[in-house]
Residue frames as qw, qx, qy, qz and C-alpha x, y, z in Angstrom:
[[0.215, -0.882, -0.398, 0.134, -1.62, 1.40, -8.33],
 [0.385, -0.636, 0.166, 0.648, 1.64, 3.34, -8.16],
 [0.331, 0.039, 0.621, 0.709, 1.96, 3.10, -11.94],
 [0.063, 0.646, 0.684, 0.332, -1.63, 4.28, -12.47],
 [0.207, -0.910, -0.339, -0.118, -2.09, 7.13, -10.05],
 [0.517, -0.761, 0.065, 0.386, 1.23, 8.21, -8.58],
 [0.580, -0.177, 0.411, 0.680, 4.02, 8.11, -11.15],
 [0.322, 0.584, 0.494, 0.557, 2.07, 9.93, -13.89],
 [0.187, -0.946, -0.235, -0.119, 1.57, 12.86, -11.50],
 [0.573, -0.653, 0.190, 0.456, 5.29, 13.31, -10.93],
 [0.305, 0.826, -0.403, -0.251, 7.90, 15.03, -13.00],
 [0.915, 0.278, -0.291, -0.016, 9.57, 12.17, -14.92],
 [0.786, 0.113, -0.445, 0.413, 12.05, 10.13, -12.84],
 [0.082, 0.364, -0.432, 0.821, 11.76, 12.39, -9.79],
 [0.216, -0.446, -0.796, 0.347, 9.80, 12.63, -6.56],
 [0.070, 0.225, 0.073, -0.969, 8.59, 16.12, -7.55],
 [0.338, 0.557, 0.741, -0.161, 4.86, 16.44, -8.14],
 [0.204, 0.409, 0.456, 0.764, 3.49, 18.22, -11.20],
 [0.138, -0.005, 0.234, -0.963, 1.73, 21.49, -10.53],
 [0.592, -0.169, -0.310, -0.725, -1.92, 21.19, -9.59],
 [0.672, -0.219, -0.703, 0.079, -1.58, 18.21, -7.24],
 [0.442, -0.798, 0.040, -0.408, -2.77, 19.41, -3.82],
 [0.069, 0.586, -0.714, 0.377, -0.18, 19.09, -1.05],
 [0.631, -0.227, 0.589, -0.451, -2.33, 16.83, 1.11],
 [0.926, 0.312, 0.038, -0.210, -2.99, 14.50, -1.84],
 [0.570, 0.618, -0.515, 0.167, 0.69, 14.33, -2.77],
 [0.205, -0.507, 0.721, -0.426, 1.66, 13.53, 0.83],
 [0.824, -0.023, 0.418, -0.382, -0.94, 10.75, 1.03],
 [0.860, 0.479, -0.161, -0.064, 0.36, 9.34, -2.28],
 [0.250, 0.656, -0.655, 0.280, 3.94, 9.51, -0.96],
 [0.487, -0.333, 0.683, -0.430, 2.94, 7.55, 2.15],
 [0.903, 0.212, 0.220, -0.301, 1.02, 5.05, 0.05],
 [0.681, 0.601, -0.416, 0.045, 4.01, 4.52, -2.21],
 [0.045, -0.550, 0.749, -0.367, 6.18, 3.87, 0.86],
 [0.721, -0.093, 0.533, -0.433, 3.58, 1.34, 2.08],
 [0.884, 0.422, -0.063, -0.190, 3.53, -0.40, -1.31],
 [0.441, 0.633, -0.608, 0.187, 7.33, -0.65, -1.30],
 [0.345, -0.409, 0.727, -0.431, 7.30, -2.09, 2.23],
 [0.850, 0.102, 0.368, -0.363, 4.73, -4.72, 1.25],
 [0.761, 0.566, -0.309, -0.068, 6.76, -5.59, -1.84],
 [0.178, 0.578, -0.735, 0.306, 9.86, -6.17, 0.29],
 [0.562, -0.220, 0.634, -0.483, 7.87, -8.12, 2.88],
 [0.896, 0.292, 0.116, -0.313, 6.30, -10.30, 0.22],
 [0.617, 0.604, -0.502, 0.061, 9.66, -10.96, -1.42],
 [0.115, -0.498, 0.767, -0.388, 11.14, -11.99, 1.94],
 [0.718, -0.027, 0.547, -0.430, 8.31, -14.42, 2.60],
 [0.847, 0.469, -0.123, -0.216, 8.47, -15.79, -0.95],
 [0.313, 0.635, -0.690, 0.152, 12.14, -16.49, -0.36],
 [0.457, -0.303, 0.736, -0.396, 11.19, -18.74, 2.55],
 [0.877, 0.254, 0.228, -0.338, 9.01, -20.88, 0.30],
 [0.660, 0.627, -0.412, -0.039, 11.94, -21.45, -2.00],
 [0.085, -0.582, 0.762, -0.273, 14.05, -22.81, 0.84],
 [0.792, -0.107, -0.539, -0.267, 11.67, -25.77, 1.46],
 [0.166, 0.245, -0.743, 0.601, 12.52, -25.60, 5.14],
 [0.485, -0.501, -0.689, -0.198, 9.90, -27.33, 7.31],
 [0.408, -0.420, -0.474, 0.657, 11.00, -25.28, 10.32],
 [0.082, 0.802, 0.398, 0.438, 8.73, -22.24, 10.23],
 [0.483, -0.697, -0.195, 0.493, 10.60, -20.47, 13.01],
 [0.411, -0.055, 0.287, 0.863, 12.46, -18.61, 10.30],
 [0.023, 0.720, 0.528, 0.449, 9.16, -16.88, 9.40],
 [0.393, -0.877, -0.231, 0.152, 9.30, -14.87, 12.62],
 [0.559, -0.427, 0.217, 0.677, 12.95, -14.07, 12.06],
 [0.327, 0.310, 0.515, 0.729, 12.14, -12.88, 8.57],
 [0.111, -0.797, -0.479, -0.351, 9.18, -10.74, 9.65],
 [0.521, -0.646, -0.293, 0.474, 10.79, -9.18, 12.73],
 [0.362, -0.161, 0.140, 0.907, 12.80, -6.50, 10.87],
 [0.034, -0.433, -0.530, -0.728, 9.59, -5.27, 9.23],
 [0.311, -0.659, -0.660, 0.182, 7.63, -4.69, 12.45],
 [0.247, -0.576, -0.155, 0.764, 9.04, -1.26, 13.22],
 [0.094, -0.054, 0.491, 0.864, 8.68, -0.22, 9.59],
 [0.059, -0.576, -0.785, -0.220, 4.91, -0.67, 9.79],
 [0.161, -0.616, -0.334, 0.695, 4.91, 2.73, 11.52],
 [0.073, -0.058, 0.430, 0.898, 4.79, 4.25, 8.04],
 [0.136, -0.534, -0.780, -0.296, 1.06, 3.55, 8.21],
 [0.208, -0.539, -0.533, 0.618, 0.49, 6.09, 11.00],
 [0.088, 0.390, -0.051, -0.915, 0.28, 9.33, 8.98],
 [0.212, -0.067, -0.756, -0.615, -1.55, 7.50, 6.20],
 [0.249, -0.469, -0.845, 0.070, -4.22, 6.23, 8.58],
 [0.114, -0.529, -0.385, 0.747, -4.62, 9.64, 10.21],
 [0.137, 0.437, -0.191, -0.868, -5.08, 11.54, 6.95],
 [0.131, 0.124, 0.896, 0.407, -6.79, 8.94, 4.72],
 [0.123, 0.661, 0.729, -0.129, -10.42, 9.85, 5.40],
 [0.031, 0.800, 0.081, -0.594, -9.89, 13.59, 5.00],
 [0.041, -0.458, 0.594, 0.660, -7.81, 13.28, 1.82],
 [0.178, 0.246, 0.914, 0.269, -10.12, 10.66, 0.31],
 [0.152, 0.778, 0.540, -0.283, -13.02, 13.09, 0.78],
 [0.006, -0.733, 0.222, 0.643, -10.94, 15.83, -0.81],
 [0.139, -0.165, 0.817, 0.535, -10.17, 13.58, -3.79],
 [0.204, 0.517, 0.831, 0.007, -13.87, 12.74, -4.08],
 [0.127, 0.845, 0.246, -0.459, -14.67, 16.46, -4.30],
 [0.074, -0.564, 0.517, 0.640, -11.95, 17.01, -6.91],
 [0.191, 0.109, 0.905, 0.364, -13.35, 14.19, -9.03],
 [0.172, 0.685, 0.690, -0.155, -16.85, 15.68, -8.76],
 [0.019, 0.729, -0.036, -0.683, -15.69, 19.13, -9.92],
 [0.714, 0.658, 0.239, -0.014, -16.20, 19.92, -13.58],
 [0.448, 0.822, -0.249, 0.249, -12.96, 21.87, -14.01],
 [0.586, -0.674, 0.449, -0.005, -10.40, 19.92, -12.01],
 [0.504, 0.589, -0.620, -0.125, -7.35, 18.61, -13.84],
 [0.077, -0.305, 0.909, -0.273, -6.52, 16.17, -11.06],
 [0.635, 0.181, 0.547, -0.514, -10.16, 15.04, -10.90],
 [0.736, 0.540, -0.183, -0.364, -10.22, 14.49, -14.66],
 [0.281, 0.528, -0.801, 0.027, -6.96, 12.55, -14.45],
 [0.339, -0.130, 0.847, -0.387, -8.34, 10.27, -11.73],
 [0.740, 0.355, 0.308, -0.481, -11.54, 9.61, -13.71],
 [0.606, 0.606, -0.453, -0.244, -9.48, 8.82, -16.81],
 [0.104, 0.425, -0.884, 0.162, -7.24, 6.39, -14.92],
 [0.517, 0.014, 0.709, -0.480, -10.19, 4.69, -13.22],
 [0.777, 0.456, 0.095, -0.423, -11.70, 4.00, -16.65],
 [0.326, 0.600, -0.706, -0.187, -8.50, 2.44, -18.00],
 [0.912, -0.015, -0.377, -0.163, -8.33, -1.34, -18.34],
 [0.477, 0.312, -0.644, 0.510, -5.20, -1.38, -16.18],
 [0.311, -0.341, 0.419, -0.782, -7.35, -0.24, -13.24],
 [0.253, -0.097, -0.962, -0.039, -9.38, -3.49, -13.50],
 [0.397, -0.609, -0.561, -0.396, -12.59, -1.80, -12.44],
 [0.514, -0.476, -0.462, 0.544, -11.16, -0.50, -9.17],
 [0.003, 0.955, 0.118, 0.271, -11.65, 3.08, -8.06],
 [0.310, 0.555, -0.468, 0.614, -8.83, 5.13, -6.56],
 [0.542, -0.525, 0.295, -0.586, -10.72, 5.02, -3.27],
 [0.986, -0.116, -0.043, -0.115, -10.68, 1.21, -3.31],
 [0.723, 0.378, -0.353, 0.458, -6.92, 1.24, -3.86],
 [0.037, -0.612, 0.387, -0.689, -6.48, 3.70, -1.00],
 [0.745, -0.406, 0.232, -0.475, -8.52, 1.55, 1.40],
 [0.933, 0.158, -0.323, 0.030, -6.78, -1.67, 0.29],
 [0.380, 0.471, -0.570, 0.555, -3.64, -0.65, 2.19],
 [0.425, -0.391, 0.441, -0.687, -5.65, -0.33, 5.40],
 [0.933, -0.053, -0.026, -0.354, -7.37, -3.66, 4.83],
 [0.768, 0.329, -0.495, 0.239, -4.02, -5.37, 4.30],
 [0.049, 0.460, -0.593, 0.659, -2.73, -3.95, 7.57],
 [0.671, -0.272, 0.291, -0.626, -5.81, -5.25, 9.39],
 [0.949, 0.110, -0.248, -0.162, -5.10, -8.77, 8.09],
 [0.386, 0.556, -0.654, 0.339, -1.61, -8.95, 9.58],
 [0.432, -0.412, 0.617, -0.513, -2.60, -9.88, 13.18],
 [0.924, 0.073, 0.209, -0.313, -4.46, -12.97, 11.94],
 [0.764, 0.525, -0.362, 0.099, -1.56, -13.91, 9.68],
 [0.112, 0.588, -0.670, 0.439, 0.95, -13.55, 12.51],
 [0.679, -0.271, 0.484, -0.481, -1.26, -15.59, 14.83],
 [0.960, 0.237, 0.013, -0.147, -1.50, -18.44, 12.31],
 [0.573, 0.609, -0.484, 0.258, 2.25, -18.24, 11.64],
 [0.189, -0.550, 0.655, -0.482, 3.07, -18.38, 15.35],
 [0.857, -0.104, 0.350, -0.364, 0.80, -21.43, 15.80],
 [0.884, 0.422, -0.198, 0.018, 2.57, -23.17, 12.90],
 [0.274, 0.641, -0.603, 0.388, 5.94, -22.39, 14.48],
 [0.502, -0.403, 0.589, -0.488, 4.79, -23.78, 17.83],
 [0.947, 0.108, 0.162, -0.255, 3.39, -26.94, 16.22],
 [0.732, 0.545, -0.369, 0.173, 6.61, -27.45, 14.30],
 [0.004, 0.633, -0.622, 0.462, 8.67, -26.82, 17.45],
 [0.677, -0.280, 0.512, -0.448, 6.70, -29.39, 19.48],
 [0.939, 0.275, -0.084, -0.187, 6.92, -32.11, 16.77]]
């Protein structure tokens, strides 16, 4: 997602956006990139636990705890997502919109795997909504392991 829609809209190897990217869109993309990086780090931390082959799952909570405060990066993304997604939809619908044309081109690429930009944008929210269930299952596993 970052490779498809974010990096190509930046000046090479910088965090500077090319001209023509609306400010609200660039901010949403910045927040999304931060979210993707957080999930990558979180996933890597959890994958490291699997490699340990430790039956004591208490270390799962210890591994996840440092990430809890960092989930706050979702706040501005959640607040602005609907408005900016509507703005992007209008840009894509315009006949003479460079950013809209870029998004349509990327959505048609095989690397996009049939997903729309909107689906990618909503995926971050859906992932966040899955965390409470994951943490509940993890805490039950820890308790079961602790009582055994």
